[in-house]
C-alpha positions, 0 to 999 in steps of 0.5 A: 538524481535518484541517488542524490535524493536517497543520499540526502534523505538518509543523511538524517539517519547518519546525523541523528544516530550513533551506536552506544555499546554496553558490555555486561555479563550474563551466565558467566558469558560476556555480552555486548549490547549495541543500541541506537542513541540520538540527541535529537530524536524528535527532529528525526521522527518528525522528518521521518513522518514528513518524508515517509508518510505526509509527502508520499501521501500528498504526491500520491493523492495529487497524482491520482486526482490528476488521473481520475480527472483525466479519466472523467474528462475523456469523452465527457459529454459525448453522446456515445458514452454509454452506461458500461463506460460510466460504470467503468469510470465509477469503478476506477474512481472508487478503487483509487479512493479505496487504495489511497484511503487504505494506505493512509489509514494503515500507516497513520497509527504507527507514524503518530505513535512514533512521533508521540514517543519521540516527544515523550507523550506516549506512555509505555505500558503493557497496553501501549506496547501492544497497541504499538505492535498492532500498529506496526502490523497494520502498516505492513498489512497494507501491502497484503491488502492492495492485491485483495482490493484489486481482486475485488474491485477490478474485473481486468485484474481478476482475469489477469490473476486467473490467467496467471494461476491457470484458473482459465484452464481449470475452468475451461476443462469443466465447460461444455463445447457450447460454453467454450465457444461462447467464452471464446467469442466473448474474449474476442469482443474484449469481455470475459463472461467468467470470473474465477473469483 
């Protein structure tokens, strides 16, 4: 099923693109320049916008809303739900909202510019090319920002990150025996009293 979906999605690339080769001479050397040409660039770019931005974003938002709803529904109204659990739920909710918002904001500029270019409504100037390059960088920057969001907003991710990079052993070597014992007891209880970041 997955392979069929991928095939259907890439057929728009096959339909809308063709290779146009141009031969020219440069400094006594014969060169060939191959460029993509397509008859219906606007259709291609709008379907690309829908399949690579709008639909994935809509699916992500729906799934995260379901996850957050289920999180808040669990234990709702229980007398045993204490302040620490409520803070954890709020933190997860804010982290989900932040991750989705950052994805939407990072990828929106380049998607809009690509659609406007395909409709011939984006004037090509030195400034507009610079904006397009910045929009491309912003889109790819999204992948770099997500781990930072998790580090800042999730104590559990921070602890796992520290353990992966041996921060725990570096920290524990500088602790006294009493501090190590306190840390060991807090780990047994499911809490870590030290964050390395």
